[in-house]
N, C-alpha and C positions, 0 to 999 in steps of 0.2 A: 503275370501275377493277377488276379481275382480285386479287386479295388477295395474290397472287405477286409484280406488279406492282408494287404499294403497298410489298412486302415488298424488295425490289431497288431501288427509289427511298429508300428510308430507310437501306439500305446504303450505297449509293452518298454520300446524301448526310455521315453517319459516320463515312466513309472519307476522302472530300473534305476536313473538317475531321481528321480524322488526319490525315493530308499535309504540311498547312499547316505543320505542329508539323516535319514528317522532317528529315534534315541536302539542304541544296542539291542533292547529290551525285546523290542519289537523283529530288527531283522534276526533276532535269534529266532526270531517260529518263524520266518516265512519260508513258504513253498521254492523246493528249487528251482530253477526256470527249467530246467527240463519236463519236471512231474505239471509246470503251470502250463509249456507249450503243448503236452498231451491234455489237459485238462479242456483246455481249447479248442481242442481239437473235436473236445467228448461230445454232439450234439443234444444228449442227454438232460447239457444246463438252462437248453430251453424247454419252457412251457406254454401248450398252447392256449389263447386265448378261450377256448371253450373251454379245456379242463381249467384252468386260473376261474372262470365266470361259474362253474359247475361249482368248486368250491365256498365260492360269495354267497353263492343264493343259497350252500347247507350251513354257513355259517361256520366253515370248519374251524375250531380255536388251532390250529395247526400251518394255519396261512398268515405272514405278515407282509402283506402287499405294499412295495417301497416306492415312491415314486419320487424321483432322483434328477426333476428339473427344478428349473428355478423358482422361487415360492411363491411371483407372477404367473407365472404359468399354471402354476398346480393351485393358486385361489381361481384359475380362467374356467376350466375343467379338470378332470381326475374322474379318474372309477373311484366309486361305489369302495370305501370299506379302505380306501389307503393311506397310506400316514405318506408326510414329506420332508426328504430329508435329498438338500442339495448335494451332487455330487461331491459338492469345493467342500462339504462339510460330514463326507463318512470317516474323515479322520478323528473328529471331534470325541473325546470320553463319552458324553449322550449317546453320541450316533453309534458307538461301538461296543456302549453295555450295550444297546437296542438288537444290532445285528449281531450278536454273541450270542443270542441266547440260544441255546443249543435243541429245545424242544421246537422250533418255529421253521418254518423252510419259510427263507425269505427270497422274496420276489420283488427282483429289479423292476422299474420298468421308466421307460420315456419316450419322444417323440415316435421314433422309431427304435436298432437296437443300438445305433452307435454310442451313445452316454450310456444307455445300462449296460451293455459291454463294459464301456470304462470301470466303472462300481463296481461290475460284477470280477473283471480281471484285479482290480486295487483292492478286494477283500478278500479272495482266494489266494492271490498271495502273500497275506500275513493269513492265512491258514482256517481263515474262519469255513467254517461247513454251513451244509445242508443253504448254499446260496445258489439262487436262478437266476434267468432274466426271462419275462414274457414274449417272445416271438412275434414280430414286427413290434410293441410296442400301445400307445395308445392308439394312433392310426388303424392301426389291425382292428385293435379290439371297436372301437368305434365304426369301423365300417364292417364288422361280425356279424357282433352285436349291436349295436344299437342302428344300423340301418343294416339289416340280414333283408338280401333280395330272397323273395320267394320264390320257389324254384319249379319250371315248368311243369303240366302237368305228366309228362312224359318220365318227370325223373323218380330218380328209385326212392325205396321206403327210406335207406338213410341218408337220402337228401333233403326228404321232408320230414322226421323225425328229426333233424338237425336244425332244419328250419322252424321248426315248431320250440324247440328247447331255444334258439337264439330272441324269437321271439316273444316265450315268455319269456325270461330270461331280464329283456327289455323291459317289459311291461313291471317285470317286478323294481327294478333299479328306478324307474322315473316315469310309469304310467305310459297313455298313449301319446306322447309329443312322438312328434312330426319333425323339430328340424335341432340342430344340435344348440341353440340358444334356449329352444324349451326346454329341450333334457338336461339343460343348468341350471335350470334353476324348478324344474315339477316338482310335486310332491310324489314318494317312494308309494305305488300301488301295490301291495299283498299279491300277489299271484302264487298258484301251484304250478312249478314247473319238472314237469315231465313229459318224455318220448312220446307220444302218441302212437295205438298201433297203425298199422297199414290200414289204408282206406278212409281215416278219419279226417273228416274235414281239419284244413289248415288251417284256415283263418288268416288274420291279419297281423302287418309288421304293424313296430312299435313307431 
């Protein structure tokens, strides 16, 4: 069995035990186990780093990006525009009020998918809607957006356009930084993020 599914199974069991000790008013609203398992098997809960970046650049008011890592990790480096709610604080009253906003798409992220999956499962079990996971976490966001790799000259138009979008997005957030340290401390530089037509110069990375 895939290690990821084994991990998710362990998470579900742990959460199930924890739910036994939650107030009755919460357990009444819980999603049934079979429905939760079906939701876990649905890949639509994952949003790509490109989709999220596009919404961040456009300042989509319906997007709420939530970093579920520790406060220390969040203070070291975070995706611009995110708020920090550590996974062990998700059941607090303030956190549940934030995540319960019906007009928002709440997207959890951590270093990879593990902790954010825990957050998603916990909130989904409690019946919360419009919740998602940023696929690959901050590691994938950093490698695809901050350190976008310039495609070869023979790359397709789609690959070139995607690289140009990622490079422009990185400049939008951080300016022309070259390293993770510089990215974390640089000043934002506003640029227009668009996908250029075929044949346009690809430019440099962020």
